[in-house]
N, C-alpha and C positions, 0 to 999 in steps of 0.2 A: 447621404451615407456612403454611396458608392464612391464619391470623390474622396471622402475621408479615408476609406479603406485603400483606395489607390495611392493616396499620399503616404499612408503609414507603412504599407507593406509591398508596394510594387518594387521589383528589383530592376526591371526595364521593360520596355514594350516588346523587346525581342530577347529571348534567353539564348545565350551562347552555349552551344553544346559541343564545342570542339575539343574539350579537354578530356583526356583519358588517363587512366592510372594503371601502371604495370604492377601486377601483384608480386610482392617480394617473395622470395623462396622461404624466408623465415621471418617471424615477427621482429621488428626492430626492438631493441631493449628499451623499456620504458619504466618509469617509477609508478607505483600504485599507491596513491595516498589513502590513508584510512580515515573514514568520515564517520562522525557521530558514534553510534553504538554498533556499527557494522564491522565485521571482519571481512575484508574484501580480497578475493583471490582471482587473478586473471584466469579466464577460461579459454582453452584452445578451440572450443566449439561454440557456436552461437547460443546465447541464452536470451532471456527477456530482460536482462539487466546490462546496462552499459555504463562505463565510467569515463567521463571526460577529465583528463589530467591536463592542467594548465602548466605552462613552463615555469610559473612561479611556485609550483608545488601544491597549489590548491586543486580541488576537484569537485565534480558534480556527478552524483550517482542518479541514474535515471532508470525507471521501470517502464518497459515498453508494453503496449496493450494490443497484441495481435488480434484479439477478438473484436476490438473496436475498429481498427484500421489495418486489415491484413496486408493490403497492397503496399501501403506506406511503410509499415514495419518491415516487411520483407525487403523493400528497396533500401531502407536505412541499414538493415543488417548486411545486405550485400556490400554496401559501401564501407561499413566498418570492417568487414572481412577482408576487403582490399586495402585496408589502411589508408583509405581515401582522405580521411579528415586529418591525418597526422601533419602537423605544421600549418594547418589553416587557421584563420583568425575569426574572431567576432568582429566583423567589419562595420557593423551598424548597431549603435547603442542609443536607446532612448530611455532614460531613467523614468520609472513610473509606468513604462509600457512594455518594452521587451529588449532582449539582446539577440542579434541575428548573426549567424555564421554559416559555414559550410560551403563557401565559394572558394574554389581552388585558385582563382585568380586574385581574390582578395579585394576586388573592386565593385562587387555587387552585381556583376553581369555574367559571372561564370557559373559552371555547373558540371555535372557528370555527362556521360554519353547517353543518358536515357531520361525520358520524362514519364510520368505516371498519371493515372487517373486520380483526380481529386476526390477524396473520400469525405464528403460533407454534404449537407442537406441541399444546398443550392445546385449541386451536381447530381442529385438523385440518390444520395447515399446517406442513410441514417448514421449519425455520429453523435452520441450523447455526451461526449467528453467536452466539458465547458472550458473556455480559455480563462481559467483561474490562475492565480499565482503559482508558478512552478511547472505549468503544463508546457510540453514541447509540441510544436506544430510545424507544418511545412510552409515555407514561403513559396510564392508563385508570382507570375506576371499578372498584372491587373486585368488584362484582356483575355486570359485563357484559364479556364478551370483546370485543365489537364497539363499544366506547364511545370508543375513541381518537379525538381530534379534532385539536387543535393542540399540546397540551402534550407536551413531550419531556423526557427526562433524559439526562445524560451521566454514565457510570459513573466515579467517582473512584478506587475501588479494586475489585479483582475481586469480583464479586457473582454468581457463576455459579449460585447457587440460584434466580435469576430466569429461567434458561433454560427455555424451553418455556412460559412464562407471560406474557412481554412481547415485543413485536415489535422486535427489534434491526434496525437498517437502515443503519448506517454506522459510521465510526470516525474519531476525531481523528488526523490525520496530521502536524499541526504545531500548536504552541500549547498543549500539555498543561499547561505551566506556568501558563497562564491559568486552566485548570480548577482547578489546585492553589490558586491565589490566591483564587479565588471560594470554594472549599471551606473555606478557612482563616478566612473572615470570622466575626465574632461574630453569633450568632443569638439569637432569643428562644425561649420555650418551645415555640412552634409551628414551629421551624426556619426562621423568616423572618429574613433578614439585617437587622441593625440599620441598615446603610447600603445603600441600593438598589444592586443589581448590574444595571445597565441595558444592554441590547443597543441600540447605536445603529442597527445594521442587520444584516440577513443578506442576502448577495448571492451570486449565481452567479459563479464565477471560473474562469479558466484558469491553468494553471501553466506559466510560460515558462521559457526557458533562463537559465542562470547565466553570469556572467563572473567566475568565481572565480580568484583568484591562486594561484600555487603554494603560497604561505605559508598561505593559508586552507585549502587542501586538506589540508595536513599537520596543521594545528591541529584540524580538525573530525573527523578519523577517530580512533576509539579503537584501531585496530589499528596495529602497527608499520608503518613505511614499506615499500611493496612493493619487493622486490629487483628489480634490473634484470638480474641474472644475467650481469654483465659477464665473469665468470670461467668461464662455461660455454658449451658449444656445444649448440644445440637441434637435434636430428636427427629426421627422420621415422622412425617405427617401423612396420613392416609388421604387427606383432602388437599387440594391445591393451595399453596401459599405463595408469598412473594419471595421465598428463599428456596434455592435449589442447591443440593450438595452433589458435587461430582466426585465420585470415588474411582480412582485409577486402579488398574489391575495390580500394580505393585503396592497398593495400600495407601499411597499418598492421596490427597484430596484437596478440594477447594470449595469454598462457600460463596455463592453468588446471590446478591439481592437484585430482584427484578423491579423495574420502574414502569408500572402500567399507566401512570399518569403522563409519562413522556411518550411512550410508544404502545398504546393499548392493543393494536392489532398484532404487532410483533410479539408482545408478551403473551397474548392469548394463544397464538400459534405455538410458541415455545412450550407453554403449559400443556397444551393438548398433546404435544409429542412426548413430553415427560410422562404424562398420565398413561400413554400407550406403551411405556417402556421402550420407546423408539430408539433411544440413544444407548441402551445397554449393549455392550460389546462393540460399539462403534469407535473408530480411532480418530486421533488428531493426525490427519494425512498430509498436512502442509505446514511446515515450520520455517519461519525466517527469524532468527535471533535478532533482537533489536527492533523488531517490527510486530509480529503477531504469531499466534498458533491457531490453526484452523481445523475444525472437525465437524462432525455431524452428517457425514456422507455415509449411508449404509453400504455403499459399494466400495468405499475406501479409495476411489480413484479420482475424486474431485469433481465428478460430473453427475453424481447421483443425488437423490433427494427424496422427499416424501411425495405424496400424491396431491399436494396443495401448494400453490404459490400465493403470495400475499402482496398487498400494496406496500411499497417502500416508504417508510415514514421518515423522510428527511427533506431538507429544504429544496433540493433540486427537483423533488417530486411534489412540491407544493405543500409540504407538511413541516411545521415548525418543530424542531427537535434540538433542544439546547444542550443535550449531553455530549460533551466533547470526547474525542477519541484519545483519552489520556491513559496512562498505564493502568491495567486492570479492568478496563471497560470491555464489556461483551457487546458484539454487534453482529448483524446478519450479513453473511456473504451473499453475493448475487452475481448473475452474469453481467459482463461489462456493457452489453448492448441493450439491457432492459432494466428499468428501474423497479419493475414489479415482478421480478423473477426469484426473489428470496423464497426458500422452501424450508429446508432443515439445517443447512450448513451455517455455522456461526464461526466467529473468530474472537479471540481474547487478545487485547492489545498488550504487547510485551513492553514497549517503550512508547512514550507520547508520539502519536501520529495524527496530529490535529488537522493535517491537510486532507484527511478523510471526512472531516466534518461537512455536513450538507450533502454528502454523496452516499452515505451508508447509514442504516438504521441502528444506532446504538440504543440498547434497551436495558442495561443493567451494569453491575460492577462487582468485581471480586472483593469481598469484604474480609475474607480469611483464606489463607492458603496460597498467597501470591508466590510463595517459594516453590510451590508445585508448578506454577506457570514458568518460573525461572528454570526449573529443572528440565521441563519439557523443551523449552526454548534452547537449551544448551546441548541437546543431543546432536550427533552427527547426522547430516542429511546428504542425499544424493540428488539425482536428476529430478527436476520438478519440485525441489525443496521437500522431498519425501524423506521422512526419518528412516535411517538404516535399521534402527531398532523400533519395533512397533510400539506406539503409545496409545494403549487401549483404555477406554472408559469401561470399568466394570459395571457401574450403575450411575444413573442420574435420578435423584429422588427429591421430592419436596421435603422441606425441613421446617421446624419451628425452633426458635431460640428462647430458651427458658433460663433466666438467671437463677442462681441458687436460692436467692432470697424469695423469689416468686414461686419456685417449685415446691409442691407439697411433698415431693419425694426426694428433696435435695439431700436429706441425711443418708439416703441409701447409696449415694455416689461418692466415691473418693475424689479428691481434687485432681488426680491424674487419670481419671477414668473416661475422659471424653472420647478417646480413640475406641475403647471397647463399646461405648454406647453407640457410636456411629456404625461400627462393624455389625453389632447385633441388629441395629435398626435396618440396615441394608439387607442383611441375610434373612431376616424374618419373613420377607415377602418374596424372596427369590425363587 
C-alpha cells in the first residue's frame, strides 16, 4: 500500500521551495462563472468558499473546512490571498482517481516558500473527511508527512484508501462537471495533459441569494413536486407523531414528515426537543441559497445546542441511511470533526446536495410548504451566511393529517380554512 500511495501521489523525493510570489497591489481582473444554483460574488476578504476559474470559462466552487484541517485551510487561504494560483495548471491528471495542480513551475516539483504539518491520522491528527468524489486534499512528497506546500488534488472518484495519509480540507459543492471534464483529457505517459488545463484564478467568494422562477424550481429538483395537502386538514397533536409543523414568525409554515424507520435515534431526539418546545423562538441562523437553510441553535450563533448529543446515523459512522439529501430533506448538522456531535441544529436542503449522503443524518422531508424554504433561502445574508433579516420559528409542533372524508368534524371547516386551523392549533397551547 505504501508503494501504491507513493506511485499515485508523490510529487518528488525532494520538494523545491525556491518559488515566491509577489503580492499584487490590486486583484487582477478575472471572470466569475456562475455555477449550478449559486449566485457567486467575489469577496475581497477571505471566506470559506473559493472559486477556481478555468481559462475556458468553466469553474469549480469549493467549500473549505477549517474545523477539520485548520493549518491546511489557512495555508491555502494565504496562497489564494497572494494570487499564487493564478495561471497555474492541473499538471497531473488520472481519470478515475484525481486531478492535481498548484505547482507554480508546472512540472510537479514546485511549490510555495512554506511547508506545513500534515493534518491526517498517520501524522497524529484526527481528520474525518474521507477522500470521496469532489474532496480537495494536499499533495506531499512520499517520504515526508510535513512536506505539503501549495500542490493540491481534487478526487475524481472515491479513493478512500488515501484516508489517514493525506490532508483533506474541503469539498467541491458546484462544478463537479468541470472536474470530470479535466479528468477526461488525453495525457502522456507521465499523466500530464496534452492540452494545458490552466486556472485563470482562484478567488474567495460569497454565495448570494437566487431569484429562481417557479419553473426552474420544478425543473431542478429530482423529487416529485411537494404536495400542498389541499385535501387535508393539519391539526396540532398533543402526542408525538411523525409529522411536525414549523410556523414562522411571519405566518408562513412548512410541514415535515419524520422517518423513524430510517433514523430512529435522530427522530427520537428531534421529537424530544419538539415536546420540550425547544425550537420555539429559535432562528434559521445560516442560509446558503441553492444549498440549505440551517436552524435549531438556541444561541443563534451556530455553536449552541441542547444538553444532549447523539450518534450520527449515516454510512460513514457505520449506520445505513438510504435517505438522500435531495430538495426538501431535513438532516442533522454536526461539528465537522465528530460524527456523534449532532444535538439540536438541523438543516433543510434547498437544492439537491447528494454529496452529503453518508456524512450527515437525514431523517425526514418537507411534504408541504416548500415555498417557505424557498422564501427563507432567498433572503439577503451577511458574514457567515447569517440572514440580515431574522428568520424566526414561532413554534414547532406535532401535527396530524386528517382528510375531510375521514374527519367527523369536516363539515365544520371551510375549504380555505386550513390556515386558521393551524394558527388556532398553535396558539391554543402557547
